[in-house]
N, C-alpha and C positions, 0 to 999 in steps of 0.2 A: 943285925936286923936293919934293913934299909928304912930311912925316914920317909914319910909321906910328904910329897911336895905340896906347898900351899898355892892353890890356884885361884885365890880370891882376886877379884879385879877392883880397881879403884872406883870411886863414885863417878868421876869424870869418864872413865873408860866405859862404864855401864851406860851412862847417858849417851855417849857417842855411838855405842853399839845399837842402842834402841833407835836413835835417829837415823842411822844408816840403814837399819832393817826397814824402817818406814819408807825411806826413799826408794829402796829396791822394790818394796811391795807395790808402790805406786807405779813404777815402771812396768811391773808385771801385770797390773790390772787396767791401766789407762792407756789411751792412744795418744793424747796430745797434752802432756803435762807442761807446766811452765813454773819457773821460780821467780817470785816477786823480789826484785833486787833494787834497793834504794840507795845503797852505799852506807846504810846504817849498820851498827855492830852486829845485830841479830841476823840480818841478811848476809853479812860477811861471813859469819860463822856457818850459816847454812850452806854457803858456797863452798867453804872448806870441807864440810861434811859430804857434799855432793862430789867433790874431787876424790875423796877417799872411797866413797861408795862405788864409784865406777872406774877407778884406776885399774889398769894403766890406760884405759880408754879415755876419751874426752867426755865431758858432761853431756849426756844425750838429750838435753832439752834446752830451749832458749830461756833467757831471763827477761823479765819485763819490769820497767819502771813507770809508775803512774806519776808523771812529771807535772807538778802544780805550776811550774814556772817561778816559784818562790823558794828556790833552793839555795843552800849554802854553797858557795863556789868551791870550797875545799872538798865537799862531798861529791859534787859532779865530776871534779877532776879525778878523784879516786875511782869513781864508778867507771868512767871511760877507760882509765888506765888498766883497771883490773879485768874488765871485759876483753880488752885488746890482748892482754897477757895470756888469758886462757883461751882466746880464739872463740868466744861465745857469740851467739846471735842475740843482739840486744833489741828488744821491742820497746819503743817509747810511746806510751799513751799520753798525749799532751793535753792538759787542761786548757792551755791557751788556745790551741787549735780548736778544741771543743767550744770555747767561748766565741771564737771567730766564725765558726760555722753555725752557731745557734743551738748546739746540742745542750749547752748549759748556759746559765746567766750568772754573771759576776755578782757576788753579794755586796750589799751596800758598804760593809765594813772592809771590803777588799781582801778578806781571807779566803782561802781556797780549799781548805781541808774537807769541808762538807760537800763540795761539788766534785770531789774526786770520784765518788761512787758511780755516777752515770758514765763517766769516762772509762773506769775499770770495766763495767759491765758491757759497754760497747766494744771494748777490745777483746773481751772473752768471747763475745758473739762473732766478731769479725774473724778471729783466728781459730775459733772453735776449740778453745782450751777446755778440757774436761777435768783437769786437776790443777789446782794452784797452790804451790808451796808458799806458806806465809811464815814469818818469823815470830808470830805471837807466842807469848808465854803466859801461863796461868797466873803468875804472880804480878803481872803488869797492872791489871785492872779487874774489877768485879765481873764485868761481862765476859772477859776472856776466860775466867775460871769456870764458866758454864759450858764451854765447848769441849769436845773431845778431840782426839788426834785427827779423826776424819770428821769434817763438819759439812753436812749435806746442805746444798743450796738448790732451790727450785728453779724453774725455767725463767723466773724473773730475777734470779740472783739473790733471793731473799732467804734469810735464816729464821727458823722457828726453833727457839730453845727447847720447846716441848717435844719436838720431833727429831730426837737424836737416837742414833743406833747404838746398841750395846757393843762394847769392845772387850768382851771377856777373853781371857787368855791371849791377849794381844792379837786377836783376830779382827781384821778390819774389813768392813763391808763397803766396797766401792761401787756397788750396783747403782746405775743411774740411767735415765732415759735421755734421748737426744735433747739438747738444750739445757739440761740440768748439769750441775758440776759439784765437785767436792773441793773444799778448802782443806788443805793438809798442813798440820802444824807439828813438824818434827821436834821443835824445841818446847813442846807443851810442858814437859816435866823438868825443864831447866829453870833456874832462877837467874837474876841479873848477876849475882855473885858467881854462879856456875859459868856463865858466859865469859866473865872476865878471867876466871881461872883457866878456862880453855884457851882464851886468847894468849895468855901468858905461856901456857904449856906448848901451844903450837907456834908461838912466836909470830902471830898474825899481825900484819900491818893494818893500822886504822887511819881514817882521816884525822888530821892534826887537831881538829877542834874537840876531840874526845879528851884531850889532855889540857892541863891548865895553861893559859896564855892570857896576855893583856888584851882587852877588847873594850871599845866604847859601848856602854850599856845605859839603859834607862830603867828605873825600877817602877813596876806597875803591879799592884796587888801582891806585893811581896816577892815578885819574880823579876829576874833581870833579863831584859830583852836587848839584843844587839841593835844598835842604831844603824840602819842600812836603808836601801831603797824601798824596803817593804815596811819598815818601822820608822816612822818620823816622829819627832817630838811634838807633843800637844801643848796647848797654851798652859803656861805655868810649870812645865816639866823642864828639868835640866838633866843632862847626861854627864857621865863620869867614866873614867877608865878604871876598870876593876880586873882583878885576876880571877878568871872564870874558866870553866870547862862545860861541855855539853854531855849530859847523860843519855840523850836521845837526839836524833837529828831529823826531825820532820820538817813541816812547812815553816820556813824562816819567819813568817808573819805571825806564827802561833807558838813557836818553840823557844823556851827561855833557857838561859844558862844557870849554873849554880856557882856560888863562890867556892873557889878551890885552889889549893896549892899542889894538887896531885898531877905532876907532870911526867910520871912513869907508870907503867902497868902495875908495879908493886904498890905504889902509893894509891892508885885508884882502887885496887883490891882492898886495901886497909880502909879507905874512905867508904866504899860501898858496904863493907862488913859492919860498919858502925852506923849506917843510915837506917832509919825506920820509916821511910816514906818511899813509895815506888818512884821510878824515874818519870812515869807519865804524870803521877800526882804532883811531882815537884816541878815539872818543866813544861807541861802541855796545857796551854790556856784553853784549847778547845774542849778539854775534858772537864772543865770547871763550869760549863754551861748549866749542867744539872747532874744529879746523881746517876741518871740513866742515859747520859749523853752518848757514851760508847755503845751501849746496847741498842739504842734507837738507830744509830748509824749502821750497826751490824745487821739489824733487821731489814734495812734498806738495801744491803748488799755490800757494805764496807768490808775491809779485810777481816 
């Protein structure tokens, strides 16, 4: 008697298949999709999934970076190199340009995360993007957990958490009127640990700051910020060189590092597995403004 073969797939394979299905579904339903690509680990994983989804052809949509002008140099270098390697069309929505033209006003504290939203919405309107792939995951933050795979945005780019469409049996409703758009989150069911396991499995290169390295930092409210042109020492503060790495790489004026000796993918996986606080909670100063900081920004049109 012949034995029945075991066709079970791994957890990572199932996540990958779901994300690829979502990307292909978007291409079937929408006219002008775009992938938000910052050079961060989640958008890097999305780019790999897009490669697989449409192989052997090229990725059939552009990538867009909402550039605050407060970027880590290592991340920008990686972004440009990756885009060139894949032959992608990169759209850069510049916050600095928006400040110069009067679209937004620089905040008194010099941070730019909150003023990304009008810049993003202006780019969506200019290029008529109707679907935006974002790398958000439900384990990142409370407001992220309220969204589904397809997140409807009205003609003003705003999100209403009470106005969400059911996604029974993995059926996604992309219907929208001109001016409206859908934010699509293929990594919704992934965790930070899943992302790192996938990076290890696929041998994906990341910007070097994701791994432990020595950097001059200053401690503020229990978080370690790199001393650079965007973060200067205040009266009474002193800096020191510490062994750190970044769990997320957003605006350099708001993103902190964590103390770490994890200088390989395997060590990072062990570290993340033992961590009990999300990467945004541990490293993003802008999310500590209030409990509803992220939700307030998403209602305004944020990623």
